[in-house]
PDB file with SEQRES, HELIX, SHEET and CRYST1 records, atoms N, CA, C and O in Angstrom:
SEQRES   1 A   82  UNK UNK UNK UNK UNK UNK UNK UNK UNK UNK UNK UNK UNK          
SEQRES   2 A   82  UNK UNK UNK UNK UNK UNK UNK UNK UNK UNK UNK UNK UNK          
SEQRES   3 A   82  UNK UNK UNK UNK UNK UNK UNK UNK UNK UNK UNK UNK UNK          
SEQRES   4 A   82  UNK UNK UNK UNK UNK UNK UNK UNK UNK UNK UNK UNK UNK          
SEQRES   5 A   82  UNK UNK UNK UNK UNK UNK UNK UNK UNK UNK UNK UNK UNK          
SEQRES   6 A   82  UNK UNK UNK UNK UNK UNK UNK UNK UNK UNK UNK UNK UNK          
SEQRES   7 A   82  UNK UNK UNK UNK                                              
HELIX    1 AA1 UNK A   14  UNK A   26  1                                  13    
HELIX    2 AA2 UNK A   31  UNK A   48  1                                  18    
HELIX    3 AA3 UNK A   54  UNK A   59  5                                   6    
HELIX    4 AA4 UNK A   72  UNK A   81  1                                  10    
CRYST1    1.000    1.000    1.000  90.00  90.00  90.00 P 1           1          
ATOM      1  N   UNK A   1       0.825  -1.122   0.036  1.00  0.00           N  
ATOM      2  CA  UNK A   1      -0.025  -0.081   0.071  1.00  0.00           C  
ATOM      3  C   UNK A   1       0.845   1.261  -0.012  1.00  0.00           C  
ATOM      4  O   UNK A   1       1.648   1.453   0.901  1.00  0.00           O  
ATOM      5  N   UNK A   2       0.750   2.135  -0.970  1.00  0.00           N  
ATOM      6  CA  UNK A   2       1.470   3.354  -0.935  1.00  0.00           C  
ATOM      7  C   UNK A   2       0.839   4.415  -0.165  1.00  0.00           C  
ATOM      8  O   UNK A   2      -0.204   4.259   0.471  1.00  0.00           O  
ATOM      9  N   UNK A   3       1.551   5.581  -0.246  1.00  0.00           N  
ATOM     10  CA  UNK A   3       1.041   6.741   0.354  1.00  0.00           C  
ATOM     11  C   UNK A   3      -0.168   7.254  -0.363  1.00  0.00           C  
ATOM     12  O   UNK A   3      -0.245   7.178  -1.590  1.00  0.00           O  
ATOM     13  N   UNK A   4      -1.145   7.793   0.401  1.00  0.00           N  
ATOM     14  CA  UNK A   4      -2.368   8.273  -0.287  1.00  0.00           C  
ATOM     15  C   UNK A   4      -3.446   7.308  -0.594  1.00  0.00           C  
ATOM     16  O   UNK A   4      -4.531   7.736  -0.988  1.00  0.00           O  
ATOM     17  N   UNK A   5      -3.235   6.034  -0.446  1.00  0.00           N  
ATOM     18  CA  UNK A   5      -4.130   4.974  -0.795  1.00  0.00           C  
ATOM     19  C   UNK A   5      -5.260   4.862   0.283  1.00  0.00           C  
ATOM     20  O   UNK A   5      -5.079   5.170   1.461  1.00  0.00           O  
ATOM     21  N   UNK A   6      -6.440   4.395  -0.224  1.00  0.00           N  
ATOM     22  CA  UNK A   6      -7.565   4.334   0.741  1.00  0.00           C  
ATOM     23  C   UNK A   6      -7.414   3.012   1.582  1.00  0.00           C  
ATOM     24  O   UNK A   6      -7.120   1.955   1.024  1.00  0.00           O  
ATOM     25  N   UNK A   7      -7.602   3.088   2.795  1.00  0.00           N  
ATOM     26  CA  UNK A   7      -7.670   1.946   3.780  1.00  0.00           C  
ATOM     27  C   UNK A   7      -8.993   1.978   4.493  1.00  0.00           C  
ATOM     28  O   UNK A   7      -9.439   2.947   5.107  1.00  0.00           O  
ATOM     29  N   UNK A   8      -9.582   0.782   4.338  1.00  0.00           N  
ATOM     30  CA  UNK A   8     -10.855   0.533   5.109  1.00  0.00           C  
ATOM     31  C   UNK A   8     -10.564  -0.292   6.272  1.00  0.00           C  
ATOM     32  O   UNK A   8      -9.831  -1.277   6.181  1.00  0.00           O  
ATOM     33  N   UNK A   9     -11.165   0.107   7.471  1.00  0.00           N  
ATOM     34  CA  UNK A   9     -11.010  -0.758   8.637  1.00  0.00           C  
ATOM     35  C   UNK A   9     -12.372  -1.097   9.171  1.00  0.00           C  
ATOM     36  O   UNK A   9     -13.186  -0.204   9.408  1.00  0.00           O  
ATOM     37  N   UNK A  10     -12.638  -2.373   9.367  1.00  0.00           N  
ATOM     38  CA  UNK A  10     -13.931  -2.956   9.779  1.00  0.00           C  
ATOM     39  C   UNK A  10     -13.817  -3.037  11.304  1.00  0.00           C  
ATOM     40  O   UNK A  10     -12.716  -3.156  11.841  1.00  0.00           O  
ATOM     41  N   UNK A  11     -14.952  -2.972  11.994  1.00  0.00           N  
ATOM     42  CA  UNK A  11     -15.137  -3.213  13.464  1.00  0.00           C  
ATOM     43  C   UNK A  11     -14.290  -2.199  14.379  1.00  0.00           C  
ATOM     44  O   UNK A  11     -13.772  -2.490  15.457  1.00  0.00           O  
ATOM     45  N   UNK A  12     -14.255  -1.020  13.772  1.00  0.00           N  
ATOM     46  CA  UNK A  12     -13.566  -0.015  14.625  1.00  0.00           C  
ATOM     47  C   UNK A  12     -14.614   0.663  15.514  1.00  0.00           C  
ATOM     48  O   UNK A  12     -15.696   1.011  15.042  1.00  0.00           O  
ATOM     49  N   UNK A  13     -14.295   0.851  16.805  1.00  0.00           N  
ATOM     50  CA  UNK A  13     -15.164   1.454  17.758  1.00  0.00           C  
ATOM     51  C   UNK A  13     -15.341   2.926  17.366  1.00  0.00           C  
ATOM     52  O   UNK A  13     -14.363   3.671  17.312  1.00  0.00           O  
ATOM     53  N   UNK A  14     -16.559   3.341  17.098  1.00  0.00           N  
ATOM     54  CA  UNK A  14     -16.732   4.745  16.656  1.00  0.00           C  
ATOM     55  C   UNK A  14     -16.488   5.835  17.688  1.00  0.00           C  
ATOM     56  O   UNK A  14     -16.064   6.943  17.360  1.00  0.00           O  
ATOM     57  N   UNK A  15     -16.773   5.485  18.975  1.00  0.00           N  
ATOM     58  CA  UNK A  15     -16.402   6.444  20.010  1.00  0.00           C  
ATOM     59  C   UNK A  15     -14.869   6.533  20.239  1.00  0.00           C  
ATOM     60  O   UNK A  15     -14.335   7.626  20.426  1.00  0.00           O  
ATOM     61  N   UNK A  16     -14.195   5.417  20.222  1.00  0.00           N  
ATOM     62  CA  UNK A  16     -12.737   5.440  20.221  1.00  0.00           C  
ATOM     63  C   UNK A  16     -12.138   6.322  19.001  1.00  0.00           C  
ATOM     64  O   UNK A  16     -11.263   7.176  19.147  1.00  0.00           O  
ATOM     65  N   UNK A  17     -12.715   5.995  17.848  1.00  0.00           N  
ATOM     66  CA  UNK A  17     -12.270   6.750  16.544  1.00  0.00           C  
ATOM     67  C   UNK A  17     -12.457   8.228  16.727  1.00  0.00           C  
ATOM     68  O   UNK A  17     -11.550   8.987  16.386  1.00  0.00           O  
ATOM     69  N   UNK A  18     -13.595   8.698  17.251  1.00  0.00           N  
ATOM     70  CA  UNK A  18     -13.976  10.136  17.424  1.00  0.00           C  
ATOM     71  C   UNK A  18     -12.963  10.698  18.346  1.00  0.00           C  
ATOM     72  O   UNK A  18     -12.440  11.769  18.040  1.00  0.00           O  
ATOM     73  N   UNK A  19     -12.608  10.059  19.507  1.00  0.00           N  
ATOM     74  CA  UNK A  19     -11.586  10.575  20.466  1.00  0.00           C  
ATOM     75  C   UNK A  19     -10.187  10.612  19.733  1.00  0.00           C  
ATOM     76  O   UNK A  19      -9.404  11.544  19.923  1.00  0.00           O  
ATOM     77  N   UNK A  20      -9.931   9.644  18.957  1.00  0.00           N  
ATOM     78  CA  UNK A  20      -8.650   9.493  18.279  1.00  0.00           C  
ATOM     79  C   UNK A  20      -8.441  10.720  17.315  1.00  0.00           C  
ATOM     80  O   UNK A  20      -7.445  11.444  17.312  1.00  0.00           O  
ATOM     81  N   UNK A  21      -9.618  10.843  16.442  1.00  0.00           N  
ATOM     82  CA  UNK A  21      -9.530  11.859  15.481  1.00  0.00           C  
ATOM     83  C   UNK A  21      -9.447  13.312  16.252  1.00  0.00           C  
ATOM     84  O   UNK A  21      -8.722  14.177  15.761  1.00  0.00           O  
ATOM     85  N   UNK A  22     -10.097  13.552  17.311  1.00  0.00           N  
ATOM     86  CA  UNK A  22     -10.081  14.794  17.958  1.00  0.00           C  
ATOM     87  C   UNK A  22      -8.756  15.098  18.387  1.00  0.00           C  
ATOM     88  O   UNK A  22      -8.246  16.189  18.130  1.00  0.00           O  
ATOM     89  N   UNK A  23      -8.051  14.034  19.145  1.00  0.00           N  
ATOM     90  CA  UNK A  23      -6.646  14.218  19.520  1.00  0.00           C  
ATOM     91  C   UNK A  23      -5.754  14.486  18.381  1.00  0.00           C  
ATOM     92  O   UNK A  23      -4.855  15.322  18.468  1.00  0.00           O  
ATOM     93  N   UNK A  24      -5.971  13.810  17.332  1.00  0.00           N  
ATOM     94  CA  UNK A  24      -5.107  14.109  15.987  1.00  0.00           C  
ATOM     95  C   UNK A  24      -5.186  15.503  15.686  1.00  0.00           C  
ATOM     96  O   UNK A  24      -4.146  16.147  15.549  1.00  0.00           O  
ATOM     97  N   UNK A  25      -6.420  16.092  15.558  1.00  0.00           N  
ATOM     98  CA  UNK A  25      -6.664  17.396  15.170  1.00  0.00           C  
ATOM     99  C   UNK A  25      -5.996  18.353  16.167  1.00  0.00           C  
ATOM    100  O   UNK A  25      -5.310  19.282  15.742  1.00  0.00           O  
ATOM    101  N   UNK A  26      -6.171  18.159  17.434  1.00  0.00           N  
ATOM    102  CA  UNK A  26      -5.459  18.918  18.524  1.00  0.00           C  
ATOM    103  C   UNK A  26      -3.926  18.966  18.283  1.00  0.00           C  
ATOM    104  O   UNK A  26      -3.278  19.991  18.499  1.00  0.00           O  
ATOM    105  N   UNK A  27      -3.380  17.824  17.831  1.00  0.00           N  
ATOM    106  CA  UNK A  27      -1.974  17.754  17.634  1.00  0.00           C  
ATOM    107  C   UNK A  27      -1.534  18.227  16.296  1.00  0.00           C  
ATOM    108  O   UNK A  27      -0.345  18.225  15.976  1.00  0.00           O  
ATOM    109  N   UNK A  28      -2.598  18.679  15.424  1.00  0.00           N  
ATOM    110  CA  UNK A  28      -2.315  19.182  14.112  1.00  0.00           C  
ATOM    111  C   UNK A  28      -1.597  18.014  13.300  1.00  0.00           C  
ATOM    112  O   UNK A  28      -0.565  18.197  12.655  1.00  0.00           O  
ATOM    113  N   UNK A  29      -2.211  16.884  13.395  1.00  0.00           N  
ATOM    114  CA  UNK A  29      -1.797  15.597  12.627  1.00  0.00           C  
ATOM    115  C   UNK A  29      -2.915  15.246  11.701  1.00  0.00           C  
ATOM    116  O   UNK A  29      -4.091  15.480  11.981  1.00  0.00           O  
ATOM    117  N   UNK A  30      -2.527  14.688  10.608  1.00  0.00           N  
ATOM    118  CA  UNK A  30      -3.537  13.956   9.839  1.00  0.00           C  
ATOM    119  C   UNK A  30      -3.943  12.556  10.549  1.00  0.00           C  
ATOM    120  O   UNK A  30      -3.193  11.983  11.339  1.00  0.00           O  
ATOM    121  N   UNK A  31      -5.116  12.116  10.203  1.00  0.00           N  
ATOM    122  CA  UNK A  31      -5.530  10.816  10.802  1.00  0.00           C  
ATOM    123  C   UNK A  31      -4.573   9.701  10.447  1.00  0.00           C  
ATOM    124  O   UNK A  31      -4.256   8.841  11.268  1.00  0.00           O  
ATOM    125  N   UNK A  32      -4.094   9.734   9.143  1.00  0.00           N  
ATOM    126  CA  UNK A  32      -3.131   8.840   8.671  1.00  0.00           C  
ATOM    127  C   UNK A  32      -1.808   8.830   9.482  1.00  0.00           C  
ATOM    128  O   UNK A  32      -1.279   7.809   9.921  1.00  0.00           O  
ATOM    129  N   UNK A  33      -1.365  10.026   9.617  1.00  0.00           N  
ATOM    130  CA  UNK A  33      -0.056  10.037  10.492  1.00  0.00           C  
ATOM    131  C   UNK A  33      -0.203   9.655  11.804  1.00  0.00           C  
ATOM    132  O   UNK A  33       0.645   8.930  12.326  1.00  0.00           O  
ATOM    133  N   UNK A  34      -1.295  10.099  12.487  1.00  0.00           N  
ATOM    134  CA  UNK A  34      -1.614   9.642  13.910  1.00  0.00           C  
ATOM    135  C   UNK A  34      -1.789   8.056  13.990  1.00  0.00           C  
ATOM    136  O   UNK A  34      -1.294   7.395  14.904  1.00  0.00           O  
ATOM    137  N   UNK A  35      -2.524   7.519  12.972  1.00  0.00           N  
ATOM    138  CA  UNK A  35      -2.737   6.123  12.932  1.00  0.00           C  
ATOM    139  C   UNK A  35      -1.403   5.306  12.766  1.00  0.00           C  
ATOM    140  O   UNK A  35      -1.162   4.286  13.410  1.00  0.00           O  
ATOM    141  N   UNK A  36      -0.603   5.836  11.879  1.00  0.00           N  
ATOM    142  CA  UNK A  36       0.739   5.218  11.622  1.00  0.00           C  
ATOM    143  C   UNK A  36       1.486   5.256  12.967  1.00  0.00           C  
ATOM    144  O   UNK A  36       2.032   4.239  13.395  1.00  0.00           O  
ATOM    145  N   UNK A  37       1.512   6.343  13.589  1.00  0.00           N  
ATOM    146  CA  UNK A  37       2.231   6.548  14.985  1.00  0.00           C  
ATOM    147  C   UNK A  37       1.768   5.502  15.959  1.00  0.00           C  
ATOM    148  O   UNK A  37       2.532   4.766  16.583  1.00  0.00           O  
ATOM    149  N   UNK A  38       0.355   5.493  16.048  1.00  0.00           N  
ATOM    150  CA  UNK A  38      -0.303   4.634  17.048  1.00  0.00           C  
ATOM    151  C   UNK A  38       0.082   3.116  16.782  1.00  0.00           C  
ATOM    152  O   UNK A  38       0.400   2.338  17.681  1.00  0.00           O  
ATOM    153  N   UNK A  39       0.016   2.804  15.487  1.00  0.00           N  
ATOM    154  CA  UNK A  39       0.268   1.410  15.150  1.00  0.00           C  
ATOM    155  C   UNK A  39       1.782   0.930  15.315  1.00  0.00           C  
ATOM    156  O   UNK A  39       2.142  -0.208  15.617  1.00  0.00           O  
ATOM    157  N   UNK A  40       2.529   1.946  15.075  1.00  0.00           N  
ATOM    158  CA  UNK A  40       4.125   1.617  15.432  1.00  0.00           C  
ATOM    159  C   UNK A  40       4.319   1.444  16.883  1.00  0.00           C  
ATOM    160  O   UNK A  40       5.006   0.512  17.300  1.00  0.00           O  
ATOM    161  N   UNK A  41       3.732   2.323  17.709  1.00  0.00           N  
ATOM    162  CA  UNK A  41       3.763   2.219  19.166  1.00  0.00           C  
ATOM    163  C   UNK A  41       3.268   0.951  19.653  1.00  0.00           C  
ATOM    164  O   UNK A  41       3.873   0.321  20.520  1.00  0.00           O  
ATOM    165  N   UNK A  42       2.112   0.525  19.087  1.00  0.00           N  
ATOM    166  CA  UNK A  42       1.385  -0.725  19.480  1.00  0.00           C  
ATOM    167  C   UNK A  42       2.300  -1.857  19.177  1.00  0.00           C  
ATOM    168  O   UNK A  42       2.475  -2.759  19.996  1.00  0.00           O  
ATOM    169  N   UNK A  43       2.939  -1.828  17.919  1.00  0.00           N  
ATOM    170  CA  UNK A  43       3.655  -3.008  17.564  1.00  0.00           C  
ATOM    171  C   UNK A  43       5.070  -2.986  18.423  1.00  0.00           C  
ATOM    172  O   UNK A  43       5.611  -4.046  18.738  1.00  0.00           O  
ATOM    173  N   UNK A  44       5.538  -1.915  18.720  1.00  0.00           N  
ATOM    174  CA  UNK A  44       6.799  -1.853  19.449  1.00  0.00           C  
ATOM    175  C   UNK A  44       6.497  -2.520  20.941  1.00  0.00           C  
ATOM    176  O   UNK A  44       7.273  -3.321  21.462  1.00  0.00           O  
ATOM    177  N   UNK A  45       5.361  -2.111  21.504  1.00  0.00           N  
ATOM    178  CA  UNK A  45       5.031  -2.570  22.685  1.00  0.00           C  
ATOM    179  C   UNK A  45       4.878  -4.126  22.740  1.00  0.00           C  
ATOM    180  O   UNK A  45       5.382  -4.820  23.623  1.00  0.00           O  
ATOM    181  N   UNK A  46       4.164  -4.574  21.748  1.00  0.00           N  
ATOM    182  CA  UNK A  46       3.875  -5.996  21.727  1.00  0.00           C  
ATOM    183  C   UNK A  46       5.169  -6.811  21.371  1.00  0.00           C  
ATOM    184  O   UNK A  46       5.358  -7.899  21.914  1.00  0.00           O  
ATOM    185  N   UNK A  47       6.065  -6.296  20.463  1.00  0.00           N  
ATOM    186  CA  UNK A  47       7.283  -7.058  20.243  1.00  0.00           C  
ATOM    187  C   UNK A  47       8.205  -6.972  21.331  1.00  0.00           C  
ATOM    188  O   UNK A  47       9.007  -7.893  21.486  1.00  0.00           O  
ATOM    189  N   UNK A  48       8.202  -5.987  22.108  1.00  0.00           N  
ATOM    190  CA  UNK A  48       9.216  -5.749  23.293  1.00  0.00           C  
ATOM    191  C   UNK A  48       8.842  -6.780  24.443  1.00  0.00           C  
ATOM    192  O   UNK A  48       9.713  -7.136  25.237  1.00  0.00           O  
ATOM    193  N   UNK A  49       7.679  -7.208  24.517  1.00  0.00           N  
ATOM    194  CA  UNK A  49       7.342  -8.078  25.564  1.00  0.00           C  
ATOM    195  C   UNK A  49       7.915  -9.554  25.343  1.00  0.00           C  
ATOM    196  O   UNK A  49       7.679 -10.143  24.288  1.00  0.00           O  
ATOM    197  N   UNK A  50       8.573 -10.061  26.226  1.00  0.00           N  
ATOM    198  CA  UNK A  50       9.131 -11.252  26.155  1.00  0.00           C  
ATOM    199  C   UNK A  50       8.252 -12.421  26.782  1.00  0.00           C  
ATOM    200  O   UNK A  50       7.711 -12.264  27.876  1.00  0.00           O  
ATOM    201  N   UNK A  51       8.139 -13.503  26.114  1.00  0.00           N  
ATOM    202  CA  UNK A  51       7.349 -14.571  26.645  1.00  0.00           C  
ATOM    203  C   UNK A  51       8.158 -15.295  27.667  1.00  0.00           C  
ATOM    204  O   UNK A  51       9.349 -15.535  27.466  1.00  0.00           O  
ATOM    205  N   UNK A  52       7.507 -15.667  28.814  1.00  0.00           N  
ATOM    206  CA  UNK A  52       8.364 -16.423  29.802  1.00  0.00           C  
ATOM    207  C   UNK A  52       8.968 -17.642  29.276  1.00  0.00           C  
ATOM    208  O   UNK A  52       8.362 -18.408  28.527  1.00  0.00           O  
ATOM    209  N   UNK A  53      10.163 -17.816  29.672  1.00  0.00           N  
ATOM    210  CA  UNK A  53      10.809 -19.102  29.208  1.00  0.00           C  
ATOM    211  C   UNK A  53      10.443 -20.244  30.134  1.00  0.00           C  
ATOM    212  O   UNK A  53      10.644 -20.066  31.335  1.00  0.00           O  
ATOM    213  N   UNK A  54       9.915 -21.429  29.715  1.00  0.00           N  
ATOM    214  CA  UNK A  54       9.418 -22.467  30.660  1.00  0.00           C  
ATOM    215  C   UNK A  54      10.607 -23.028  31.302  1.00  0.00           C  
ATOM    216  O   UNK A  54      10.465 -23.592  32.387  1.00  0.00           O  
ATOM    217  N   UNK A  55      11.759 -22.942  30.764  1.00  0.00           N  
ATOM    218  CA  UNK A  55      12.970 -23.551  31.266  1.00  0.00           C  
ATOM    219  C   UNK A  55      13.450 -22.879  32.587  1.00  0.00           C  
ATOM    220  O   UNK A  55      14.248 -23.465  33.318  1.00  0.00           O  
ATOM    221  N   UNK A  56      12.987 -21.713  32.872  1.00  0.00           N  
ATOM    222  CA  UNK A  56      13.154 -21.060  34.021  1.00  0.00           C  
ATOM    223  C   UNK A  56      12.762 -21.789  35.195  1.00  0.00           C  
ATOM    224  O   UNK A  56      13.403 -21.690  36.241  1.00  0.00           O  
ATOM    225  N   UNK A  57      11.582 -22.633  35.060  1.00  0.00           N  
ATOM    226  CA  UNK A  57      11.127 -23.444  36.158  1.00  0.00           C  
ATOM    227  C   UNK A  57      12.219 -24.464  36.701  1.00  0.00           C  
ATOM    228  O   UNK A  57      12.221 -24.916  37.846  1.00  0.00           O  
ATOM    229  N   UNK A  58      13.103 -24.745  35.756  1.00  0.00           N  
ATOM    230  CA  UNK A  58      14.145 -25.693  36.109  1.00  0.00           C  
ATOM    231  C   UNK A  58      15.174 -25.052  37.016  1.00  0.00           C  
ATOM    232  O   UNK A  58      15.962 -25.733  37.673  1.00  0.00           O  
ATOM    233  N   UNK A  59      15.153 -23.754  37.038  1.00  0.00           N  
ATOM    234  CA  UNK A  59      16.147 -22.985  37.849  1.00  0.00           C  
ATOM    235  C   UNK A  59      15.607 -22.792  39.262  1.00  0.00           C  
ATOM    236  O   UNK A  59      16.350 -22.324  40.125  1.00  0.00           O  
ATOM    237  N   UNK A  60      14.388 -23.118  39.530  1.00  0.00           N  
ATOM    238  CA  UNK A  60      13.806 -22.778  40.880  1.00  0.00           C  
ATOM    239  C   UNK A  60      14.593 -23.583  41.972  1.00  0.00           C  
ATOM    240  O   UNK A  60      14.981 -24.734  41.771  1.00  0.00           O  
ATOM    241  N   UNK A  61      14.787 -22.949  43.054  1.00  0.00           N  
ATOM    242  CA  UNK A  61      15.500 -23.540  44.174  1.00  0.00           C  
ATOM    243  C   UNK A  61      14.480 -23.800  45.362  1.00  0.00           C  
ATOM    244  O   UNK A  61      13.492 -23.092  45.557  1.00  0.00           O  
ATOM    245  N   UNK A  62      14.821 -24.860  46.108  1.00  0.00           N  
ATOM    246  CA  UNK A  62      13.940 -25.180  47.187  1.00  0.00           C  
ATOM    247  C   UNK A  62      14.031 -23.989  48.318  1.00  0.00           C  
ATOM    248  O   UNK A  62      15.018 -23.262  48.428  1.00  0.00           O  
ATOM    249  N   UNK A  63      12.938 -23.905  49.085  1.00  0.00           N  
ATOM    250  CA  UNK A  63      13.012 -22.844  50.086  1.00  0.00           C  
ATOM    251  C   UNK A  63      12.702 -23.592  51.377  1.00  0.00           C  
ATOM    252  O   UNK A  63      11.872 -24.498  51.444  1.00  0.00           O  
ATOM    253  N   UNK A  64      13.429 -23.146  52.391  1.00  0.00           N  
ATOM    254  CA  UNK A  64      13.279 -23.790  53.709  1.00  0.00           C  
ATOM    255  C   UNK A  64      12.396 -22.707  54.536  1.00  0.00           C  
ATOM    256  O   UNK A  64      12.768 -21.556  54.766  1.00  0.00           O  
ATOM    257  N   UNK A  65      11.226 -23.246  54.920  1.00  0.00           N  
ATOM    258  CA  UNK A  65      10.362 -22.319  55.709  1.00  0.00           C  
ATOM    259  C   UNK A  65      10.511 -22.457  57.183  1.00  0.00           C  
ATOM    260  O   UNK A  65       9.683 -21.917  57.916  1.00  0.00           O  
ATOM    261  N   UNK A  66      11.492 -23.130  57.666  1.00  0.00           N  
ATOM    262  CA  UNK A  66      11.912 -23.336  58.986  1.00  0.00           C  
ATOM    263  C   UNK A  66      11.208 -24.569  59.683  1.00  0.00           C  
ATOM    264  O   UNK A  66      10.410 -25.268  59.059  1.00  0.00           O  
ATOM    265  N   UNK A  67      11.544 -24.808  61.025  1.00  0.00           N  
ATOM    266  CA  UNK A  67      11.095 -25.793  61.753  1.00  0.00           C  
ATOM    267  C   UNK A  67       9.633 -25.862  61.788  1.00  0.00           C  
ATOM    268  O   UNK A  67       8.986 -24.823  61.913  1.00  0.00           O  
ATOM    269  N   UNK A  68       9.053 -27.016  61.687  1.00  0.00           N  
ATOM    270  CA  UNK A  68       7.549 -27.300  61.639  1.00  0.00           C  
ATOM    271  C   UNK A  68       6.941 -27.193  60.270  1.00  0.00           C  
ATOM    272  O   UNK A  68       5.732 -27.349  60.095  1.00  0.00           O  
ATOM    273  N   UNK A  69       7.769 -26.932  59.318  1.00  0.00           N  
ATOM    274  CA  UNK A  69       7.170 -26.887  57.949  1.00  0.00           C  
ATOM    275  C   UNK A  69       7.499 -28.082  57.040  1.00  0.00           C  
ATOM    276  O   UNK A  69       7.355 -28.072  55.817  1.00  0.00           O  
ATOM    277  N   UNK A  70       7.950 -29.099  57.761  1.00  0.00           N  
ATOM    278  CA  UNK A  70       8.379 -30.361  57.047  1.00  0.00           C  
ATOM    279  C   UNK A  70       7.256 -31.015  56.230  1.00  0.00           C  
ATOM    280  O   UNK A  70       7.478 -31.556  55.146  1.00  0.00           O  
ATOM    281  N   UNK A  71       6.102 -30.948  56.767  1.00  0.00           N  
ATOM    282  CA  UNK A  71       4.939 -31.538  56.063  1.00  0.00           C  
ATOM    283  C   UNK A  71       4.121 -30.543  55.462  1.00  0.00           C  
ATOM    284  O   UNK A  71       2.956 -30.872  55.238  1.00  0.00           O  
ATOM    285  N   UNK A  72       4.517 -29.289  55.126  1.00  0.00           N  
ATOM    286  CA  UNK A  72       3.742 -28.259  54.659  1.00  0.00           C  
ATOM    287  C   UNK A  72       3.069 -28.679  53.327  1.00  0.00           C  
ATOM    288  O   UNK A  72       1.874 -28.461  53.132  1.00  0.00           O  
ATOM    289  N   UNK A  73       3.802 -29.238  52.487  1.00  0.00           N  
ATOM    290  CA  UNK A  73       3.231 -29.633  51.149  1.00  0.00           C  
ATOM    291  C   UNK A  73       1.920 -30.636  51.351  1.00  0.00           C  
ATOM    292  O   UNK A  73       0.885 -30.493  50.702  1.00  0.00           O  
ATOM    293  N   UNK A  74       2.101 -31.568  52.248  1.00  0.00           N  
ATOM    294  CA  UNK A  74       1.031 -32.508  52.514  1.00  0.00           C  
ATOM    295  C   UNK A  74      -0.062 -31.823  53.132  1.00  0.00           C  
ATOM    296  O   UNK A  74      -1.196 -32.118  52.755  1.00  0.00           O  
ATOM    297  N   UNK A  75       0.116 -30.820  54.159  1.00  0.00           N  
ATOM    298  CA  UNK A  75      -0.895 -30.123  54.712  1.00  0.00           C  
ATOM    299  C   UNK A  75      -1.651 -29.265  53.755  1.00  0.00           C  
ATOM    300  O   UNK A  75      -2.881 -29.231  53.762  1.00  0.00           O  
ATOM    301  N   UNK A  76      -0.898 -28.554  52.911  1.00  0.00           N  
ATOM    302  CA  UNK A  76      -1.616 -27.683  51.873  1.00  0.00           C  
ATOM    303  C   UNK A  76      -2.439 -28.551  50.909  1.00  0.00           C  
ATOM    304  O   UNK A  76      -3.505 -28.111  50.480  1.00  0.00           O  
ATOM    305  N   UNK A  77      -1.986 -29.783  50.543  1.00  0.00           N  
ATOM    306  CA  UNK A  77      -2.703 -30.614  49.684  1.00  0.00           C  
ATOM    307  C   UNK A  77      -4.037 -30.996  50.384  1.00  0.00           C  
ATOM    308  O   UNK A  77      -5.090 -31.024  49.746  1.00  0.00           O  
ATOM    309  N   UNK A  78      -3.971 -31.291  51.706  1.00  0.00           N  
ATOM    310  CA  UNK A  78      -5.193 -31.736  52.351  1.00  0.00           C  
ATOM    311  C   UNK A  78      -6.134 -30.640  52.423  1.00  0.00           C  
ATOM    312  O   UNK A  78      -7.333 -30.903  52.332  1.00  0.00           O  
ATOM    313  N   UNK A  79      -5.738 -29.413  52.578  1.00  0.00           N  
ATOM    314  CA  UNK A  79      -6.549 -28.284  52.735  1.00  0.00           C  
ATOM    315  C   UNK A  79      -7.192 -27.948  51.434  1.00  0.00           C  
ATOM    316  O   UNK A  79      -8.403 -27.728  51.395  1.00  0.00           O  
ATOM    317  N   UNK A  80      -6.448 -27.898  50.367  1.00  0.00           N  
ATOM    318  CA  UNK A  80      -6.970 -27.554  49.026  1.00  0.00           C  
ATOM    319  C   UNK A  80      -7.750 -28.677  48.393  1.00  0.00           C  
ATOM    320  O   UNK A  80      -8.747 -28.406  47.724  1.00  0.00           O  
ATOM    321  N   UNK A  81      -7.360 -29.912  48.563  1.00  0.00           N  
ATOM    322  CA  UNK A  81      -7.950 -30.984  47.832  1.00  0.00           C  
ATOM    323  C   UNK A  81      -8.706 -32.030  48.651  1.00  0.00           C  
ATOM    324  O   UNK A  81      -9.231 -33.009  48.121  1.00  0.00           O  
ATOM    325  N   UNK A  82      -8.741 -31.776  50.015  1.00  0.00           N  
ATOM    326  CA  UNK A  82      -9.458 -32.677  50.868  1.00  0.00           C  
ATOM    327  C   UNK A  82      -8.792 -33.971  51.188  1.00  0.00           C  
ATOM    328  O   UNK A  82      -9.353 -34.790  51.916  1.00  0.00           O  
TER     329      UNK A  82                                                      
END                                                                             
């Protein structure tokens, strides 16, 4: 798609679009320029999020909760699962 071509977007929220358009006008930007900026920011935010690595579970270390907690796992299982 080149510059100046028509773009049709379905299922856009009209109220959100009105607010978006108003803010673009306030910033003296065209809707296209504002939309490009918003899409770039959205993509950068999505791409910068890293998915958790399940291998990190293998790095978990045991925790000592002190004296009297030797059967903590069994006790919790009984409370949770009966």
